[in-house]
C-alpha positions in Angstrom: 0.0 0.0 0.0 1.5 3.3 -1.1 1.5 6.0 1.6 1.0 9.7 0.8 4.5 10.4 2.0 5.8 7.9 -0.5 3.8 9.8 -3.2 5.7 12.9 -2.2 9.1 11.2 -2.5 8.3 9.9 -5.9 7.1 13.4 -6.9 10.4 14.9 -5.7 12.3 12.3 -7.6 10.4 13.2 -10.8 11.1 16.9 -10.4 14.8 16.2 -9.6 15.1 14.0 -12.6 13.6 16.7 -14.8 16.7 18.7 -13.8 19.0 15.7 -14.3 19.5 15.4 -10.5 19.5 11.9 -8.9 21.1 12.3 -5.5 19.3 11.9 -2.2 20.2 15.5 -1.2 18.7 16.9 -4.4 15.5 14.8 -3.9 15.2 16.0 -0.3 15.5 19.6 -1.4 12.4 19.1 -3.6 10.4 16.9 -1.2 7.4 18.4 0.6 7.9 15.9 3.5 11.0 14.7 5.4 11.8 11.1 4.7 14.2 8.5 6.1 16.2 5.6 4.9 13.4 3.4 6.0 11.0 5.1 3.6 13.4 4.4 0.8 13.8 0.8 1.9 10.0 0.4 1.7 9.9 2.0 -1.8 12.6 -0.4 -2.8 10.8 -3.4 -1.4 7.7 -2.3 -3.5 9.9 -2.4 -6.6 9.4 1.4 -7.2 13.0 2.6 -6.9 16.5 1.4 -7.4 19.4 2.7 -5.2 22.8 2.9 -6.8 25.4 4.4 -4.3 24.1 8.0 -3.8 21.7 7.9 -6.7 18.1 7.0 -6.5 16.5 5.9 -9.8 13.0 4.8 -10.8 12.2 1.2 -11.6 9.8 0.9 -14.6 6.9 0.4 -12.2 8.0 3.4 -10.1 8.4 5.6 -13.2 4.8 4.9 -14.3 3.4 5.6 -10.9 5.4 8.8 -10.5 4.2 10.0 -13.9 0.6 9.5 -12.8 1.3 11.4 -9.6 2.8 14.3 -11.5 0.0 14.3 -14.0 -2.6 14.6 -11.3 -0.6 17.3 -9.4 -0.1 19.5 -12.5 -3.6 19.1 -13.7 -4.8 20.2 -10.3 -2.5 23.3 -10.6 -4.2 24.2 -13.9 -7.6 23.7 -12.3 -6.8 25.8 -9.3 -5.4 28.7 -11.2 -7.6 28.8 -14.3 -10.9 27.8 -12.9 -10.8 28.3 -9.2 -8.5 31.4 -9.4 -6.4 30.4 -6.3 -3.2 32.4 -5.6 0.1 30.6 -6.2 0.6 29.8 -2.5 -2.8 28.3 -2.1 -2.6 26.6 -5.5 0.4 24.5 -4.5 -1.0 23.5 -1.1 -4.4 22.4 -2.5 -2.8 20.7 -5.6 -0.7 18.6 -3.2 -3.8 17.5 -1.4 -5.9 16.8 -4.6 -3.2 14.7 -6.3 -3.6 11.9 -3.7 -7.4 11.5 -4.3 -8.1 11.9 -8.0 -9.4 8.6 -9.3 -8.7 8.0 -13.0 -12.2 8.8 -14.1 -12.2 12.2 -12.4 -8.7 12.9 -13.6 -9.7 12.3 -17.2 -12.8 14.4 -16.8 -10.8 17.3 -15.4 -8.2 17.0 -18.2 -11.0 16.9 -20.8 -12.7 19.8 -19.2 -9.5 21.9 -19.3 -8.9 21.0 -23.0 -6.0 18.6 -22.4 -3.5 21.2 -21.2 0.2 20.4 -22.0 1.8 22.6 -19.4 1.1 23.7 -15.8 1.2 27.3 -14.6 4.9 27.4 -14.1 5.6 26.0 -17.5 6.4 22.4 -16.7 5.1 19.7 -18.9 2.0 17.7 -17.9 2.4 14.0 -18.7 -0.3 12.9 -21.2 -3.0 10.5 -20.3 -5.2 8.1 -22.3 -7.8 10.9 -22.8 -5.1 13.1 -24.4 -4.0 10.5 -26.9 -7.7 9.8 -27.8 -8.7 13.4 -27.9 -11.7 12.7 -25.6 -14.4 15.3 -25.4 -17.0 13.4 -23.5 -17.2 16.2 -20.8 -19.1 19.1 -22.4 -16.1 21.0 -23.6 -16.5 24.1 -21.6 -12.9 25.0 -22.1 -12.2 25.1 -25.9 -9.8 26.4 -28.4 -10.7 29.9 -29.5 -11.1 28.5 -33.0 -14.1 26.5 -31.8 -16.2 29.6 -31.0 -18.7 30.8 -33.5 -18.9 34.5 -34.5 -20.6 36.4 -31.7 -19.7 33.9 -29.0 -17.6 34.8 -26.0 -15.0 33.0 -23.9 -12.8 33.9 -20.9 -9.1 33.0 -21.6 -8.0 30.2 -19.2 -4.5 29.5 -20.7 -2.4 29.9 -23.7 -0.2 27.0 -25.1 3.3 28.3 -25.7 3.6 26.8 -29.2 5.9 29.7 -30.0 7.3 31.8 -27.1 7.6 34.9 -29.3 3.9 34.6 -30.2 3.0 34.0 -26.5 4.9 37.1 -25.4 3.3 39.1 -28.2 -0.2 38.0 -27.2 0.5 39.0 -23.5 1.8 42.4 -24.7 -1.5 42.9 -26.5 -3.3 42.3 -23.2 -4.5 38.7 -24.0 -4.0 37.3 -20.5 -5.9 34.6 -18.6 -9.1 36.1 -17.3 -9.7 38.4 -20.3 -13.1 37.9 -22.0 -12.9 37.8 -25.8 -15.6 37.8 -28.4 -15.0 36.1 -31.7 -16.0 38.8 -34.3 -15.3 36.8 -37.5 -13.3 33.9 -38.9 -13.1 35.0 -42.5 -11.4 36.7 -44.4 -9.3 37.1 -41.2 -9.6 35.6 -37.7 -10.7 38.6 -35.7 -11.5 39.0 -32.0 -12.7 41.8 -29.7 -11.8 42.4 -26.1 -11.6 45.4 -23.8 -12.3 48.0 -26.5 -9.7 46.4 -28.7 -10.2 44.6 -32.1 -7.4 42.3 -33.1 -6.7 40.1 -36.1 -4.6 37.1 -35.4 -3.4 34.0 -37.3 -5.7 31.0 -37.0 -2.7 28.9 -35.9 -2.1 31.2 -33.0 -5.9 31.2 -32.2 -5.7 27.4 -31.9 -3.4 27.7 -28.9 -5.6 30.1 -27.0 -8.1 28.2 -24.8 -11.1 29.9 -23.3 -13.9 29.1 -20.8 -16.9 29.3 -23.1 -19.5 31.8 -21.8 -23.0 30.4 -22.5 -25.7 32.4 -24.1 -23.4 35.2 -25.1 -25.6 36.0 -28.0 -28.9 37.9 -27.4 
């Protein structure tokens, strides 16, 4: 039976590995709980980690489990910031709690609801799940790409995929930040949106990376 503290250790191992760090000290720096050699022994006995001198590495089983933990955690971060509007300090605390209790069905529903986000608020990648590979849309897609709106419909920006960092910075400089309500004016001959007394024409490829919380009954 995996304990919550073991989840935290595996999560710390994952974030350390993302930075190509594998030592116990580096993992402890990133771990939300203190852990002992006994905890590592238990993880080893569960075939989740492999110890090699001062390095701690994932077994195949441990890697898969850690990936699922990180996916839940980072999905929770997106949910907390884009939908529940929690501040960063609260976001991290709540996300740490949520990650332990998300069952796969709820996890997939949240991911689908959010439009299968690829990064969390601090720019780190979110491991993909089955729903991402299948492109599931069973949950009413409240969060959709801007391109899925019809002319006259409105949506509140929840996040922007950084397909191109220069494009992302340009959009931010234009005032297209999470929380801004946009109205799709037209799709042809150019993709045009209106927001905060501004009318802006953007490339459709860029619009595909802007995800909005669709506002129902925007049209009279």
